Phi, psi and omega in degrees: 000156180232140178297155181297324181294328176288329176292329175300311181300312181299317181294318179292321176301315179299318179296320178292319179297330183269358179287121185299320182291320177295318178299313184291336179269005174081019179283130177258140180255131183230162174261334187248126176296326180294317177294324180295320180293325181282344183289160178271343184297144181283342183223113178229137173247133183245132176248122180214175181252151168252217182288163178224115185242156175271124179269321182200149176225121179236180181299114175088349182218140171241128177263126184240161176228116181256126174280128178248129181249126175242111185248134172263122177251112189231148172251094187202143179296338177238081187297329179294318179294314180297322178295320181297329176297319177290314183295332177303325179268320185286326184303309180296330178293314179294314183295334179273356183300134183209162178185171186297331182268349188276130175272320179179163177239137182223137173282138182252302184194165170239127181283158174290157180297139169253138182233154177216147179269072179244120178048050177093356176115133178228135175243142178232126176234131184242130170261136182249135178231161168237141175243117174270136181209167181236146177222167167296151183301331184259023186213150171252011181259000000 
């Protein structure tokens, strides 16, 4: 079995992988930021999770909030600009994400670029979202 929050990551990754514009521009979709930094591709988008907190618990339902991180890992002299090209396509896909347990998706913030001098330079820019969802109180499924 897989937790519901992990199915969110898998579903969003699948949606990004199937986007024709991202495919045609050579964007690779990854689950691991570490693997993305090690890759040779100039444009990688990483979908991962942050914290997951309980917002409310009532009889029979727990409302949770899962932080979703969408990171653009780019090899470009202007990583913020290159990341925005990726986010232009990924943002509407994430914001449209829906399912029976989901209460809503909200954009939180975009981090400033982080850079590293690896093989000519790598920039990482992360957009943060929250997904509110509900589960039974005794389950993460």
